[in-house]
C-alpha positions in Angstrom: 108.5 -181.3 42.6 110.2 -184.7 43.2 110.2 -186.9 40.7 110.1 -191.0 40.7 111.6 -193.5 39.1 110.3 -196.5 37.6 112.2 -200.0 36.4 110.7 -202.0 33.9 111.5 -206.0 34.1 110.8 -208.9 32.0 107.9 -210.6 33.6 109.8 -213.8 32.7 113.5 -213.7 32.9 113.5 -210.9 35.1 115.8 -209.3 32.6 116.1 -205.2 32.8 114.6 -203.9 29.5 114.0 -200.1 30.6 114.9 -197.7 33.6 113.4 -194.1 34.0 114.3 -191.1 35.7 112.0 -188.0 36.5 108.8 -189.1 36.1 106.4 -187.6 37.2 104.3 -189.2 40.2 101.1 -188.6 39.0 101.7 -190.2 35.5 99.6 -192.7 34.9 100.3 -196.2 33.2 99.5 -195.1 29.7 102.1 -192.3 29.7 105.0 -195.0 31.4 104.0 -197.1 28.7 104.7 -194.4 26.4 107.8 -194.0 27.8 108.8 -197.4 27.5 108.1 -197.4 24.0 110.9 -194.7 22.9 113.5 -197.0 24.2 111.7 -200.6 22.3 109.7 -199.0 19.6 108.9 -203.2 18.9 106.7 -203.0 22.0 103.9 -200.5 21.2 101.3 -199.4 24.0 98.9 -201.8 23.3 101.3 -204.8 23.2 102.3 -204.2 26.5 101.4 -205.5 30.2 102.7 -203.9 32.6 102.1 -205.4 36.6 103.3 -205.2 39.8 103.9 -208.7 40.7 105.5 -211.0 37.8 102.3 -213.4 37.8 100.1 -210.2 38.9 96.7 -208.5 36.9 97.9 -205.8 33.8 98.0 -202.2 35.7 95.4 -200.3 33.6 96.3 -197.4 31.8 94.4 -195.1 34.5 95.9 -196.1 36.8 98.2 -193.3 38.9 102.0 -194.2 39.5 102.2 -192.3 43.5 98.8 -194.3 43.8 99.7 -197.6 43.6 101.9 -199.3 46.2 105.2 -198.9 45.4 108.4 -196.5 46.4 110.4 -193.4 45.3 111.8 -196.4 42.8 108.8 -198.8 41.1 109.5 -202.1 39.7 107.3 -203.0 37.4 107.1 -206.0 35.2 106.4 -206.3 31.4 104.8 -209.0 29.7 104.4 -208.7 26.2 101.0 -209.3 24.6 101.7 -209.9 21.1 100.5 -208.7 18.0 96.8 -206.7 18.2 94.7 -205.7 15.7 91.6 -202.9 16.9 87.9 -203.6 18.0 86.7 -201.4 15.3 89.0 -203.6 12.9 87.5 -206.7 14.1 84.3 -206.3 13.8 84.6 -204.7 10.6 86.4 -207.9 9.3 84.0 -210.6 10.8 80.3 -209.3 9.6 81.9 -207.8 6.4 82.9 -211.3 5.1 79.5 -213.1 5.5 77.7 -209.9 3.8 80.4 -210.7 1.2 80.4 -214.4 1.2 76.9 -214.9 0.7 76.2 -212.7 -2.3 78.8 -214.3 -4.1 76.7 -217.8 -3.4 73.2 -215.7 -4.4 74.8 -214.5 -7.6 75.8 -218.1 -8.4 79.6 -217.0 -9.5 81.7 -219.6 -11.7 83.5 -223.3 -9.9 80.5 -223.2 -6.9 77.4 -225.1 -8.7 78.5 -225.9 -12.0 79.0 -224.1 -15.6 75.1 -224.1 -16.6 74.5 -222.5 -13.4 76.6 -219.5 -13.6 75.0 -216.1 -12.9 71.9 -217.8 -12.7 69.1 -216.5 -10.4 66.6 -218.5 -8.3 63.0 -219.1 -9.4 62.0 -219.1 -5.9 61.0 -215.9 -3.7 61.9 -216.3 -0.6 65.4 -217.3 -1.7 65.4 -213.6 -2.6 63.6 -212.8 0.5 66.5 -214.8 2.3 69.0 -213.0 1.0 67.6 -209.2 1.0 67.3 -210.5 5.4 70.9 -211.7 6.0 72.2 -208.6 4.3 70.0 -206.7 6.1 72.0 -208.4 9.4 74.7 -207.7 8.5 74.7 -204.3 6.8 73.2 -203.2 10.7 76.1 -205.1 12.4 78.4 -202.7 10.7 76.6 -199.7 11.1 76.6 -200.9 14.9 80.2 -201.1 15.1 80.9 -197.7 13.2 77.7 -195.9 15.5 76.8 -197.5 18.2 79.1 -199.4 20.1 81.6 -198.2 22.9 84.8 -200.7 23.0 86.1 -200.8 26.5 89.4 -202.1 25.4 91.2 -200.7 22.1 92.5 -203.5 20.7 92.7 -207.7 21.2 95.6 -210.3 19.7 96.0 -210.9 16.1 95.2 -214.4 16.0 91.9 -214.8 17.3 90.8 -212.9 14.7 91.1 -216.1 12.5 89.3 -218.3 14.7 86.1 -215.4 15.0 86.5 -214.7 10.9 85.7 -218.5 10.2 83.3 -219.1 12.6 81.5 -216.3 10.9 82.7 -216.4 7.2 82.1 -220.5 7.4 78.2 -220.7 9.4 77.5 -217.8 5.9 79.2 -219.7 3.5 77.6 -223.0 4.4 73.8 -221.2 4.8 74.6 -219.8 1.6 75.2 -222.8 -0.3 72.1 -225.3 0.8 69.9 -221.7 0.8 71.0 -220.7 -3.5 71.7 -224.3 -4.7 70.2 -224.8 -8.0 68.2 -228.0 -6.3 66.6 -225.8 -3.6 62.7 -226.3 -2.6 60.0 -224.1 -1.1 59.7 -224.4 2.4 56.7 -227.5 3.2 53.7 -224.9 4.7 54.2 -222.1 1.5 53.5 -218.0 2.2 52.1 -219.3 5.4 55.5 -220.5 6.6 57.6 -217.9 4.9 55.7 -214.9 6.7 55.8 -216.6 9.8 59.4 -216.7 9.6 59.9 -213.4 8.0 57.8 -211.7 11.1 60.0 -214.0 14.2 63.1 -212.2 12.2 62.0 -208.4 12.0 60.8 -209.1 15.1 64.9 -211.0 16.4 66.1 -208.1 14.7 64.2 -204.7 16.4 64.5 -206.3 20.1 68.6 -207.3 18.8 69.1 -203.8 18.0 66.6 -202.3 21.1 69.1 -204.7 23.1 72.4 -202.7 21.7 71.2 -199.2 22.3 70.3 -199.9 26.3 73.8 -201.1 26.9 75.5 -198.2 25.0 73.5 -195.9 27.2 73.7 -198.1 30.5 77.7 -196.6 30.6 79.4 -194.3 29.1 82.4 -194.7 26.7 85.5 -197.5 27.9 82.7 -199.5 30.4 82.5 -203.4 29.2 79.2 -203.5 27.8 79.9 -203.1 24.7 81.8 -206.7 24.5 78.2 -207.8 25.6 76.9 -206.3 22.6 79.2 -208.6 21.0 77.6 -211.9 22.0 73.8 -211.2 21.3 71.0 -211.4 24.1 68.4 -211.0 21.7 69.0 -213.2 18.9 69.4 -211.6 15.7 67.9 -213.9 13.3 64.8 -215.4 11.9 63.7 -219.4 13.2 65.5 -222.2 11.5 62.7 -223.0 9.1 63.0 -224.9 5.3 62.2 -221.5 4.2 65.1 -220.0 3.9 65.3 -218.0 7.2 68.2 -219.8 9.4 70.4 -218.7 12.3 74.0 -218.3 12.5 74.6 -216.4 16.1 73.1 -218.1 18.1 74.8 -221.2 17.3 78.1 -220.0 18.6 77.2 -218.4 22.0 80.6 -219.3 23.2 82.8 -217.7 20.3 82.3 -214.6 21.0 85.7 -212.9 21.9 86.7 -213.1 25.3 87.7 -210.3 27.7 90.7 -209.0 27.4 92.9 -209.2 30.2 92.8 -206.2 32.9 89.1 -205.4 31.6 86.3 -205.3 34.6 84.0 -207.6 34.9 80.7 -206.8 35.9 79.4 -206.3 39.1 78.2 -209.5 41.1 74.6 -209.4 41.5 73.5 -209.1 44.9 71.3 -211.0 45.7 73.0 -214.4 44.1 71.4 -217.1 43.5 71.8 -220.3 46.2 71.1 -223.8 46.1 70.5 -224.0 49.7 67.1 -222.6 51.5 67.9 -219.4 53.8 66.9 -221.6 57.3 67.9 -218.2 59.7 66.2 -219.5 62.8 62.6 -219.7 61.0 60.5 -222.2 62.4 58.2 -224.9 60.7 54.9 -223.4 59.8 53.3 -226.4 61.7 55.6 -225.7 65.0 53.1 -222.4 65.3 50.2 -224.6 64.7 48.0 -225.7 68.2 49.0 -228.8 69.1 52.2 -228.9 67.6 55.4 -229.4 69.3 57.6 -226.1 70.8 60.6 -225.1 69.9 63.3 -226.2 71.7 66.8 -225.2 72.3 68.2 -228.4 69.4 69.4 -227.1 66.2 66.5 -228.9 64.2 63.2 -231.5 64.7 63.4 -234.1 62.9 59.5 -234.9 61.8 58.1 -238.2 61.5 53.7 -238.2 61.0 52.4 -235.1 62.4 54.3 -235.1 65.4 57.8 -234.3 65.6 60.3 -234.3 69.0 64.1 -232.8 68.9 66.5 -235.0 66.1 67.5 -238.5 67.4 68.3 -240.0 64.0 63.7 -240.5 64.0 63.4 -240.5 60.1 60.5 -238.6 58.6 57.5 -240.5 57.4 57.5 -239.9 53.0 56.0 -237.0 51.9 53.1 -237.2 49.1 54.7 -237.7 45.7 58.5 -237.4 47.5 60.4 -241.0 49.2 62.7 -238.9 51.2 63.8 -240.2 54.8 65.5 -236.9 56.4 65.1 -233.5 58.5 62.8 -230.8 58.3 64.5 -227.9 59.5 62.6 -225.9 61.9 65.8 -223.7 63.3 69.7 -223.1 62.7 71.0 -225.6 60.3 74.7 -227.0 61.4 77.7 -228.0 59.5 77.8 -230.8 61.4 74.5 -232.6 59.9 75.8 -231.6 56.7 78.2 -234.5 57.1 75.7 -236.9 59.3 73.1 -237.4 56.7 74.8 -235.9 53.1 73.9 -233.2 51.2 70.3 -233.3 49.6 67.7 -230.8 49.9 64.2 -231.4 49.1 61.1 -229.5 49.5 57.8 -231.2 50.7 54.7 -230.6 53.1 56.0 -228.7 56.6 59.2 -227.4 55.0 62.7 -228.7 53.6 64.1 -231.8 53.8 67.5 -232.5 54.4 68.3 -235.9 53.6 
């Protein structure tokens, strides 16, 4: 069997880092990374990004060498992704922190509220209920990380964990400080408000868990959907009420870790939304009525009152409730009309108006 040769260059300096001979044509990028690590142990496979072009996309670990557009000697470009950390470790760290931090405020450890409040307990039932709900949420997340989520990428850059933990841990401390404060006052509307908040919290938790399970079952392990579980579809916390049940996750929807480079995105929807209506030669309803203008070989009709004529600059009457001066299309839309009349659409009696 004929073997292949692989030359690995630095993507920035074009310096030759490694030359691999006798590489099997069926070798995957993951296997090539392991061979590269033998000569450069400081760059373990998770740190490596191999690509066909210095500025191109990273090759997937499952890509096969002989199926790539390379000859018998393949030139690959290496880029260091930096220190990496396991996604499981990231999630466990992010979720264990708020659980521990909240309990510090709940038990009022020293140097938080003053010495006379050290290890005291709140007299309000809602404060204890809030602690139970907060702890339940993060225990649920820890268990989901271990037993539910399937991760589409093995690692993420180590530097990102500091940003993520600052967000989760910081919000947990902020909420816990006020909820467990010795001067905390109960909800304005009493037990009814607390019960309503608790009911919404339970509904959100169940919805959140069901979404996580649904995303897990949609695709097998190795898919991108488990990253979305980290960016909750259903808010997992209760409503922001004075009863002590406060959300944190929906306040940082843009804070979820970004998809690592090379992880495939979700496919585009089959019927993407477009701001312009589809005008595929469908006549305006009024043109088919008795006494209305017959179709003519022009690209659009101008409408004035109840009469229509080929476009000749006639400005239509204002439909009720709209201040428009434009054209109601009954035929094909030409690009030149966009330049002539701007680009704004509105829907009124008789169809869509372009003005």
